[in-house]
C-alpha positions as a Markdown table, in Angstrom:
| # | Residue | x | y | z |
|---|---|---|---|---|
| 1 | Met | 259.7 | 66.1 | -66.3 |
| 2 | Thr | 257.0 | 63.6 | -67.4 |
| 3 | Lys | 255.7 | 60.8 | -65.2 |
| 4 | Glu | 257.3 | 58.2 | -67.5 |
| 5 | Glu | 260.7 | 60.0 | -67.1 |
| 6 | Arg | 260.3 | 60.0 | -63.3 |
| 7 | His | 259.5 | 56.3 | -63.4 |
| 8 | Ser | 262.6 | 55.6 | -65.5 |
| 9 | Leu | 264.8 | 57.6 | -63.1 |
| 10 | Ile | 263.4 | 55.9 | -60.0 |
| 11 | Leu | 264.2 | 52.5 | -61.5 |
| 12 | Asp | 267.7 | 53.6 | -62.5 |
| 13 | Met | 268.3 | 54.9 | -58.9 |
| 14 | Leu | 267.1 | 51.6 | -57.5 |
| 15 | Met | 269.3 | 49.6 | -59.8 |
| 16 | Gln | 272.3 | 51.5 | -58.4 |
| 17 | Gln | 271.3 | 51.5 | -54.7 |
| 18 | Gly | 269.0 | 48.5 | -54.2 |
| 19 | Ser | 266.6 | 50.6 | -52.0 |
| 20 | Ile | 265.9 | 54.3 | -51.5 |
| 21 | Leu | 263.7 | 56.4 | -49.1 |
| 22 | Val | 260.6 | 58.2 | -50.5 |
| 23 | Thr | 262.0 | 61.5 | -49.1 |
| 24 | Asp | 265.3 | 61.0 | -50.9 |
| 25 | Leu | 263.5 | 60.3 | -54.2 |
| 26 | Ala | 261.4 | 63.4 | -53.7 |
| 27 | Asp | 264.5 | 65.5 | -53.1 |
| 28 | Ala | 266.4 | 64.0 | -56.0 |
| 29 | Leu | 263.6 | 64.5 | -58.5 |
| 30 | Asn | 262.4 | 67.8 | -57.0 |
| 31 | Val | 258.8 | 66.8 | -56.5 |
| 32 | Ser | 256.6 | 66.2 | -53.5 |
| 33 | Ser | 256.5 | 63.0 | -51.4 |
| 34 | Val | 252.9 | 62.6 | -52.5 |
| 35 | Thr | 253.9 | 62.5 | -56.1 |
| 36 | Ile | 256.6 | 60.0 | -55.4 |
| 37 | Arg | 254.2 | 57.8 | -53.4 |
| 38 | Lys | 251.8 | 57.8 | -56.4 |
| 39 | Asp | 254.7 | 56.9 | -58.7 |
| 40 | Leu | 255.7 | 54.0 | -56.5 |
| 41 | Thr | 252.2 | 52.7 | -56.2 |
| 42 | Glu | 252.0 | 52.5 | -60.0 |
| 43 | Leu | 255.4 | 50.9 | -60.3 |
| 44 | Glu | 254.5 | 48.4 | -57.6 |
| 45 | Arg | 251.2 | 47.5 | -59.4 |
| 46 | Ser | 253.2 | 46.7 | -62.5 |
| 47 | Lys | 255.6 | 44.5 | -60.4 |
| 48 | Arg | 258.6 | 46.7 | -61.1 |
| 49 | Leu | 259.5 | 47.4 | -57.5 |
| 50 | Tyr | 258.2 | 47.0 | -54.0 |
| 51 | Arg | 257.3 | 49.4 | -51.2 |
| 52 | Asn | 258.5 | 48.8 | -47.6 |
| 53 | His | 258.4 | 51.1 | -44.6 |
| 54 | Gly | 258.7 | 54.4 | -46.5 |
| 55 | Arg | 261.1 | 53.2 | -49.0 |
| 56 | Ala | 261.2 | 51.6 | -52.4 |
| 57 | Ile | 263.2 | 48.4 | -53.0 |
| 58 | Leu | 264.0 | 46.6 | -56.3 |
| 59 | Ile | 262.9 | 43.1 | -55.3 |
| 60 | Asp | 260.2 | 41.3 | -53.4 |
| 61 | Pro | 261.6 | 41.2 | -49.8 |
| 62 | Tyr | 259.7 | 38.0 | -48.9 |
| 63 | Ser | 261.1 | 34.7 | -50.0 |
| 64 | Glu | 258.7 | 31.9 | -51.0 |
| 65 | Asn | 259.2 | 28.3 | -49.9 |
| 66 | Arg | 259.8 | 26.9 | -53.5 |
| 67 | Asn | 260.7 | 23.3 | -54.3 |
| 68 | Val | 264.5 | 22.6 | -54.6 |
| 69 | Ser | 264.1 | 21.4 | -58.2 |
| 70 | Glu | 262.7 | 24.9 | -59.1 |
| 71 | Lys | 265.4 | 26.7 | -57.2 |
| 72 | Glu | 268.1 | 24.8 | -59.1 |
| 73 | Lys | 267.1 | 26.7 | -62.3 |
| 74 | Tyr | 267.9 | 30.1 | -60.8 |
| 75 | Cys | 271.4 | 31.8 | -60.7 |
| 76 | Val | 273.1 | 28.6 | -61.9 |
| 77 | Glu | 276.4 | 30.3 | -62.9 |
| 78 | Glu | 276.4 | 32.4 | -59.7 |
| 79 | Lys | 275.9 | 29.3 | -57.5 |
| 80 | Arg | 278.6 | 27.3 | -59.4 |
| 81 | Ala | 281.2 | 30.1 | -59.0 |
| 82 | Ile | 280.3 | 30.5 | -55.3 |
| 83 | Gly | 280.4 | 26.8 | -54.7 |
| 84 | Asn | 283.8 | 26.5 | -56.5 |
| 85 | Tyr | 285.3 | 29.2 | -54.3 |
| 86 | Ala | 283.8 | 27.7 | -51.1 |
| 87 | Ala | 285.3 | 24.3 | -52.0 |
| 88 | Ser | 288.7 | 25.9 | -52.1 |
| 89 | Leu | 288.4 | 26.7 | -48.4 |
| 90 | Ile | 288.3 | 23.0 | -47.4 |
| 91 | Thr | 291.6 | 21.8 | -46.1 |
| 92 | Pro | 293.1 | 18.2 | -46.0 |
| 93 | Lys | 291.6 | 16.0 | -43.2 |
| 94 | Asp | 289.0 | 18.6 | -42.6 |
| 95 | Ser | 285.7 | 18.0 | -40.8 |
| 96 | Ile | 282.9 | 20.2 | -42.1 |
| 97 | Leu | 279.1 | 20.8 | -41.8 |
| 98 | Ile | 277.0 | 21.3 | -44.9 |
| 99 | Ala | 273.4 | 22.5 | -44.5 |
| 100 | Ser | 270.8 | 22.4 | -47.2 |
| 101 | Gly | 269.8 | 24.2 | -50.4 |
| 102 | Thr | 270.9 | 24.6 | -54.0 |
| 103 | Ser | 273.9 | 26.8 | -53.1 |
| 104 | Val | 275.4 | 24.0 | -51.0 |
| 105 | His | 274.5 | 21.5 | -53.7 |
| 106 | Ala | 276.8 | 23.5 | -56.0 |
| 107 | Leu | 279.5 | 23.4 | -53.3 |
| 108 | Ala | 279.2 | 19.6 | -53.1 |
| 109 | Arg | 279.6 | 19.2 | -56.8 |
| 110 | Cys | 282.9 | 21.2 | -56.6 |
| 111 | Ile | 284.5 | 19.3 | -53.8 |
| 112 | Gln | 287.5 | 17.3 | -54.9 |
| 113 | Thr | 289.6 | 15.4 | -52.4 |
| 114 | Thr | 293.0 | 13.7 | -52.3 |
| 115 | Asp | 292.8 | 13.2 | -48.6 |
| 116 | Lys | 290.2 | 12.2 | -46.0 |
| 117 | Leu | 287.3 | 14.5 | -45.4 |
| 118 | Val | 284.5 | 14.2 | -43.0 |
| 119 | Val | 281.2 | 15.8 | -43.9 |
| 120 | Ile | 278.1 | 16.1 | -41.7 |
| 121 | Thr | 275.0 | 17.1 | -43.7 |
| 122 | Ala | 271.3 | 17.6 | -43.4 |
| 123 | Ser | 270.9 | 17.4 | -47.2 |
| 124 | Leu | 270.1 | 14.1 | -48.9 |
| 125 | Glu | 271.3 | 15.6 | -52.2 |
| 126 | Val | 274.6 | 16.6 | -50.8 |
| 127 | Ala | 275.1 | 13.1 | -49.3 |
| 128 | Asn | 274.2 | 11.6 | -52.7 |
| 129 | Ile | 276.7 | 13.8 | -54.6 |
| 130 | Leu | 279.5 | 13.2 | -52.2 |
| 131 | Ser | 278.9 | 9.5 | -51.9 |
| 132 | Lys | 280.8 | 9.0 | -55.2 |
| 133 | Asp | 284.1 | 10.0 | -53.5 |
| 134 | Arg | 285.5 | 7.3 | -51.3 |
| 135 | Asn | 287.8 | 9.7 | -49.6 |
| 136 | Ile | 284.8 | 11.4 | -48.0 |
| 137 | Asp | 283.2 | 10.0 | -44.8 |
| 138 | Ile | 279.6 | 11.2 | -44.8 |
| 139 | Ile | 277.4 | 11.5 | -41.7 |
| 140 | Gln | 273.8 | 11.9 | -42.8 |
| 141 | Leu | 271.7 | 13.5 | -40.1 |
| 142 | Gly | 268.3 | 11.9 | -39.5 |
| 143 | Gly | 265.0 | 13.5 | -38.7 |
| 144 | Ile | 261.9 | 14.8 | -40.4 |
| 145 | Leu | 262.2 | 15.0 | -44.2 |
| 146 | Arg | 261.4 | 18.4 | -45.8 |
| 147 | His | 260.1 | 17.3 | -49.2 |
| 148 | Ser | 260.6 | 20.8 | -50.7 |
| 149 | Ser | 264.4 | 20.9 | -49.9 |
| 150 | Leu | 265.2 | 17.1 | -49.7 |
| 151 | Ser | 266.8 | 17.7 | -46.3 |
| 152 | Val | 266.0 | 16.8 | -42.7 |
| 153 | Val | 265.0 | 18.9 | -39.7 |
| 154 | Gly | 263.9 | 18.4 | -36.2 |
| 155 | Lys | 265.2 | 17.4 | -32.7 |
| 156 | Tyr | 266.9 | 14.1 | -33.8 |
| 157 | Ala | 269.1 | 16.0 | -36.3 |
| 158 | Glu | 269.8 | 18.7 | -33.7 |
| 159 | Glu | 270.6 | 16.2 | -30.9 |
| 160 | Ala | 273.1 | 14.3 | -33.1 |
| 161 | Leu | 275.2 | 17.4 | -33.5 |
| 162 | Asn | 275.9 | 17.5 | -29.8 |
| 163 | Asp | 278.5 | 14.8 | -30.3 |
| 164 | Phe | 280.5 | 16.7 | -33.0 |
| 165 | Ser | 282.8 | 19.7 | -33.5 |
| 166 | Cys | 283.6 | 20.9 | -37.0 |
| 167 | Ser | 285.9 | 23.5 | -38.4 |
| 168 | Lys | 283.4 | 25.1 | -40.8 |
| 169 | Leu | 279.7 | 25.3 | -41.6 |
| 170 | Phe | 278.7 | 26.0 | -45.2 |
| 171 | Ile | 275.1 | 27.3 | -45.2 |
| 172 | Gly | 272.7 | 28.6 | -47.8 |
| 173 | Val | 269.9 | 31.0 | -46.9 |
| 174 | Asp | 266.7 | 32.2 | -48.4 |
| 175 | Gly | 267.3 | 35.8 | -47.5 |
| 176 | Ile | 269.8 | 38.3 | -46.0 |
| 177 | Asp | 268.5 | 41.5 | -44.7 |
| 178 | Leu | 271.5 | 43.5 | -43.3 |
| 179 | Asp | 269.4 | 45.0 | -40.5 |
| 180 | Phe | 267.4 | 41.8 | -39.6 |
| 181 | Gly | 269.8 | 39.0 | -40.3 |
| 182 | Met | 269.8 | 35.8 | -42.3 |
| 183 | Thr | 266.6 | 33.9 | -42.8 |
| 184 | Thr | 265.0 | 30.8 | -44.2 |
| 185 | Thr | 261.4 | 30.0 | -45.1 |
| 186 | Asp | 261.1 | 27.1 | -42.6 |
| 187 | Met | 261.1 | 27.5 | -38.8 |
| 188 | Met | 262.5 | 24.0 | -38.1 |
| 189 | Glu | 265.3 | 24.5 | -40.6 |
| 190 | Ala | 266.2 | 27.8 | -38.9 |
| 191 | Ser | 266.4 | 25.9 | -35.6 |
| 192 | Leu | 268.7 | 23.2 | -37.0 |
| 193 | Asn | 270.8 | 25.9 | -38.7 |
| 194 | Arg | 271.4 | 27.6 | -35.4 |
| 195 | Val | 272.5 | 24.4 | -33.8 |
| 196 | Met | 274.9 | 23.8 | -36.7 |
| 197 | Met | 276.4 | 27.2 | -36.1 |
| 198 | Gln | 277.1 | 26.3 | -32.5 |
| 199 | Thr | 278.8 | 23.1 | -33.7 |
| 200 | Ala | 281.1 | 24.8 | -36.1 |
| 201 | Gln | 284.1 | 27.1 | -35.4 |
| 202 | Lys | 283.2 | 29.3 | -38.5 |
| 203 | Thr | 280.0 | 30.0 | -40.3 |
| 204 | Ile | 280.4 | 30.6 | -44.1 |
| 205 | Val | 277.3 | 31.7 | -45.9 |
| 206 | Leu | 276.8 | 31.0 | -49.6 |
| 207 | Ala | 274.4 | 33.5 | -51.0 |
| 208 | Asp | 274.0 | 34.6 | -54.6 |
| 209 | Ser | 273.3 | 38.3 | -55.0 |
| 210 | Ser | 269.5 | 37.8 | -55.4 |
| 211 | Lys | 269.3 | 36.8 | -51.7 |
| 212 | Phe | 270.2 | 40.3 | -50.4 |
| 213 | Gly | 267.3 | 42.5 | -49.3 |
| 214 | Arg | 265.0 | 39.5 | -48.8 |
| 215 | Arg | 263.5 | 37.9 | -45.7 |
| 216 | Gly | 262.3 | 34.4 | -45.2 |
| 217 | Phe | 259.7 | 33.5 | -42.5 |
| 218 | Ser | 262.2 | 32.4 | -39.8 |
| 219 | Lys | 265.4 | 34.0 | -38.6 |
| 220 | Ile | 268.5 | 32.0 | -38.4 |
| 221 | Ala | 271.0 | 34.5 | -37.0 |
| 222 | Asp | 272.0 | 38.1 | -36.7 |
| 223 | Met | 274.6 | 39.4 | -39.1 |
| 224 | Glu | 277.3 | 39.6 | -36.4 |
| 225 | Glu | 277.1 | 35.9 | -36.0 |
| 226 | Ile | 278.3 | 35.3 | -39.5 |
| 227 | Asp | 282.0 | 35.0 | -40.2 |
| 228 | His | 282.2 | 34.9 | -44.0 |
| 229 | Ile | 279.9 | 35.6 | -46.9 |
| 230 | Ile | 280.6 | 34.4 | -50.4 |
| 231 | Thr | 278.5 | 36.0 | -53.1 |
| 232 | Asp | 278.7 | 37.0 | -56.8 |
| 233 | Ser | 279.7 | 40.1 | -58.6 |
| 234 | His | 276.1 | 41.2 | -59.3 |
| 235 | Val | 275.9 | 42.2 | -55.6 |
| 236 | Gln | 275.0 | 45.9 | -55.1 |
| 237 | Pro | 278.2 | 47.9 | -54.2 |
| 238 | Thr | 276.3 | 49.6 | -51.3 |
| 239 | Ile | 275.5 | 46.2 | -49.8 |
| 240 | Ala | 279.1 | 44.9 | -50.2 |
| 241 | Lys | 280.3 | 48.1 | -48.4 |
| 242 | Arg | 277.9 | 47.6 | -45.5 |
| 243 | Ile | 278.9 | 44.0 | -45.1 |
| 244 | Glu | 282.6 | 44.9 | -44.9 |
| 245 | Glu | 281.9 | 47.7 | -42.5 |
| 246 | Met | 280.2 | 45.1 | -40.2 |
| 247 | Gly | 283.6 | 43.3 | -40.0 |
| 248 | Ile | 282.3 | 40.3 | -41.9 |
| 249 | Glu | 284.8 | 38.7 | -44.4 |
| 250 | Leu | 283.3 | 39.1 | -47.9 |
| 251 | Thr | 284.3 | 37.2 | -51.0 |
| 252 | Ile | 282.8 | 38.3 | -54.3 |
| 253 | Val | 283.3 | 35.8 | -57.1 |
| 254 | Asp | 283.2 | 37.1 | -60.7 |
| 255 | Val | 280.4 | 36.0 | -63.0 |
| 256 | Pro | 279.4 | 37.3 | -66.5 |
| 257 | Thr | 276.9 | 40.1 | -66.7 |
| 258 | His | 273.7 | 38.8 | -68.3 |
| 259 | Ile | 272.6 | 41.0 | -71.2 |
């Protein structure tokens, strides 16, 4: 087997599994671990995979703090489908929390009401989208403005939540590592998200499939603290299986495969 053939097989295996140990690759390809490490080094240099703790993974595990306008350009169909399903979970006369990020922006655009709805949100964009519907009472949290996400963070936002109790929290994340938990790139946003989780009876995570296997700088919560994850049909089957084995409700919405 040539080096190019090994590289192709390694990438095919990663596409199927998301991550794989060096020892498993060596066994599967019948070569030494030293050979596999050299292969992974070359593939990492060409930005085709990433190495992490004795394994290869398909995507960069560390999320960057990108501007919300840039994030809006990614996974548009996935976020729209996820947001549409999430909106269907809202009941008449509901009281909900909506965090920040482009996934919850998609949710806000899908919300249609025929009855009263109370929404508490940290996101200026969510408040702006929902302000067009007179059936929705919006409580905009105050605090320190994060320019990159157009949302607020800080103690004033956290303290305001002490006065409320909501049925559901809809939250977006920058990364979900099934061993580490769900994360964001900002420490103060993570702190506010944790308070939001305490304020809501159920935490519903909106995460397109690109968020799995990634970690942001700051941890929001462990996986066992999540009630429901909504993602898209590009999620790796092995990841979906592990989530369900954890006892977390998982909804996979169908989106077209990009060719």
